[in-house]
PALO-667305 format. One line per 8 residues: number of its first residue (from 1); their letters; for each residue x negated, y, z of N, C-alpha, C, O, CB. Coordinates in pm, whole numbers. Glycine has a CB too. Layout:
N
NUM> A> X:Y:Z:X:Y:Z:X:Y:Z:X:Y:Z:X:Y:Z  ...
//
This chain:
82
1> MMKVKLKL> -704:-1691:-160:-730:-1553:-142:-693:-1471:-283:-716:-1520:-394:-886:-1537:-99  -644:-1362:-266:-660:-1297:-376:-675:-1133:-387:-640:-1070:-288:-559:-1339:-442  -716:-1073:-480:-773:-941:-483:-663:-885:-510:-591:-950:-585:-885:-907:-574  -614:-761:-465:-498:-647:-523:-586:-480:-490:-635:-458:-379:-305:-665:-403  -591:-401:-576:-648:-284:-564:-522:-186:-551:-429:-158:-626:-746:-258:-684  -557:-149:-434:-490:-13:-392:-509:131:-400:-622:177:-384:-483:-15:-292  -414:202:-423:-379:350:-459:-330:424:-393:-209:431:-413:-314:370:-542  -387:525:-278:-391:626:-215:-345:741:-259:-396:812:-346:-487:636:-185
9> FATYREKV> -225:766:-184:-203:903:-205:-189:1000:-100:-181:959:16:-102:914:-271  -186:1133:-127:-169:1214:-14:-193:1201:137:-294:1257:180:-67:1237:-23  -142:1158:194:-176:1153:349:-230:986:382:-316:958:464:-15:1197:451  -172:909:315:-253:757:292:-436:813:285:-520:794:373:-187:661:93  -452:876:169:-580:909:97:-649:1009:209:-768:983:228:-552:986:-66  -627:1056:243:-655:1166:356:-702:1034:492:-811:989:526:-473:1291:398  -585:1010:532:-624:957:683:-738:798:662:-813:754:749:-438:907:780  -716:735:512:-818:645:499:-932:666:465:-1026:588:475:-795:570:439
17> GQSELELS> -933:843:393:-1055:881:352:-1120:813:200:-1232:832:152:-1138:846:474  -990:718:141:-1087:695:46:-972:717:-91:-891:792:-36:-1173:529:68  -938:703:-185:-799:683:-303:-809:550:-317:-707:486:-295:-803:763:-471  -908:492:-349:-841:335:-384:-919:269:-287:-1015:320:-228:-861:261:-554  -877:154:-273:-915:25:-190:-900:-116:-257:-799:-143:-321:-826:21:-65  -1002:-206:-241:-993:-340:-301:-987:-435:-169:-1085:-430:-94:-1128:-373:-407  -862:-533:-130:-860:-593:-52:-810:-745:-79:-743:-766:-180:-806:-522:23  -834:-824:-12:-834:-998:-34:-704:-946:52:-683:-862:140:-985:-1141:39
25> VPEGSTAG> -618:-1056:-33:-480:-1132:60:-488:-1242:53:-589:-1300:15:-334:-1114:24  -369:-1304:94:-341:-1454:90:-237:-1438:-22:-168:-1337:-31:-282:-1531:242  -231:-1529:-97:-201:-1567:-212:20:-1580:-174:82:-1669:-115:-321:-1738:-251  62:-1477:-226:195:-1501:-228:242:-1356:-103:345:-1339:-38:229:-1690:-177  92:-1258:-113:139:-1172:-12:274:-1083:-90:315:-1109:-203:0:-1070:44  319:-995:-16:444:-895:-75:335:-760:-19:233:-744:48:654:-915:25  457:-660:-118:355:-497:-106:377:-475:53:276:-445:115:435:-320:-221  505:-486:131:544:-458:261:401:-544:366:350:-488:463:725:-528:282
33> GVLARLVA> 361:-682:317:269:-694:379:101:-668:405:18:-692:492:296:-760:375  107:-604:271:-28:-523:226:-19:-411:319:-104:-394:407:-35:-466:57  73:-340:305:76:-219:393:100:-229:560:83:-137:639:187:-135:335  132:-325:581:84:-380:752:-23:-409:759:-93:-363:849:142:-501:818  -69:-490:670:-274:-530:693:-320:-376:682:-397:-353:775:-383:-655:517  -296:-253:592:-379:-163:601:-314:-74:723:-376:28:753:-403:-98:463  -204:-103:791:-158:-9:937:-287:-74:1044:-369:-18:1117:52:-59:1015  -257:-229:1009:-352:-319:1152:-510:-215:1110:-555:-136:1192:-386:-580:1116
41> DYPALAGL> -571:-236:977:-708:-144:960:-713:-6:988:-809:68:1005:-754:-144:828  -592:15:989:-586:199:1024:-469:233:1079:-377:285:1016:-593:306:890  -467:199:1232:-427:259:1311:-313:399:1304:-210:413:1371:-533:272:1353  -365:483:1211:-277:633:1231:-224:662:1136:-208:783:1116:-342:757:1261  -177:572:1044:-83:524:905:41:447:981:138:451:905:-179:397:779  67:391:1082:193:338:1119:292:438:1129:407:396:1142:186:268:1237  274:569:1127:426:688:1170:493:667:1033:615:669:1016:387:905:1203  363:637:896:423:682:765:433:550:709:403:542:589:337:792:673
49> AGATMFAV> 476:415:785:539:284:725:613:262:688:620:195:585:555:210:760  756:330:787:872:307:712:983:381:608:1090:336:567:925:277:789  927:494:583:900:554:457:839:577:363:845:674:288:902:605:454  768:474:361:662:423:209:709:405:107:794:317:118:593:299:202  702:444:4:791:380:-116:659:304:-185:555:336:-127:887:513:-236  637:194:-318:545:116:-315:580:174:-481:665:259:-507:549:-46:-239  497:107:-576:474:55:-708:388:4:-716:288:44:-656:471:118:-796  385:-123:-807:340:-232:-837:292:-172:-988:349:-81:-1048:448:-358:-819
57> DQEFAAAD> 173:-243:-1032:125:-151:-1183:256:-63:-1217:355:-94:-1281:88:-271:-1346  232:30:-1167:301:169:-1209:428:156:-1218:492:214:-1306:260:228:-1335  477:87:-1138:656:69:-1141:702:62:-1037:636:17:-943:722:-46:-1202  839:108:-1019:856:120:-830:915:-34:-817:976:-111:-891:1005:274:-750  858:-39:-665:905:-188:-644:950:-163:-472:922:-66:-401:755:-328:-679  1025:-282:-438:1060:-278:-313:937:-389:-256:877:-481:-312:1228:-316:-292  934:-325:-104:853:-422:22:829:-544:-40:719:-568:-89:944:-457:172  955:-653:-44:961:-773:-47:881:-824:-209:886:-939:-252:1120:-807:-20
65> AVLYDGQE> 821:-722:-270:790:-753:-381:660:-865:-352:590:-852:-252:764:-620:-462  638:-968:-442:536:-1047:-418:449:-961:-477:478:-848:-517:540:-1188:-463  333:-1018:-485:191:-930:-541:98:-1080:-652:90:-1187:-590:56:-861:-342  63:-1081:-735:-29:-1141:-804:-189:-1100:-798:-241:-991:-772:20:-1129:-924  -238:-1205:-826:-424:-1163:-809:-444:-1029:-924:-415:-1042:-1043:-560:-1339:-878  -484:-934:-882:-504:-808:-1015:-449:-737:-1022:-467:-639:-1094:-495:-820:-1136  -336:-762:-930:-244:-618:-921:-339:-500:-878:-454:-493:-836:-111:-628:-797  -208:-385:-918:-260:-212:-838:-118:-195:-764:-7:-188:-817:-300:-34:-981
73> LALLPPVS> -148:-192:-639:-40:-144:-543:-57:-28:-492:-145:-16:-407:-19:-222:-439  35:107:-537:23:223:-503:113:292:-378:225:339:-398:39:278:-616  64:291:-280:127:343:-163:178:515:-165:88:599:-154:18:314:-48  280:548:-175:316:686:-173:410:701:-75:527:662:-76:365:735:-298  340:773:27:424:835:174:543:907:137:569:958:29:334:952:268  620:903:254:741:995:232:673:1190:174:567:1252:175:840:992:424  755:1201:149:748:1327:121:828:1420:227:881:1384:332:793:1340:-16  822:1546:172:907:1665:266:919:1768:172:840:1786:78:826:1730:413
81> GG> 1050:1858:206:1063:1959:118:1228:1962:92:1317:1898:149:967:1933:-14  1234:2049:-3:1370:2051:-13:1419:2188:-128:1538:2208:-152:1428:2066:150
//
């Protein structure tokens, strides 16, 4: 197991009730896998998952980006506007 620090913004922060979480996840977990775990823990997030953007250690990353112990994963929900 490894620890990953989650930074939650906007709707994620509102629905979870915190701006940061620390999760223990299996070695080799991906950004998308961590999001899936979070949605399992907080089902109200399910509608956001498909359009979420990820940042690993403050750089944009794909859902299949493999995470390593101690990294920071930011979840950026979809934004609307124009």
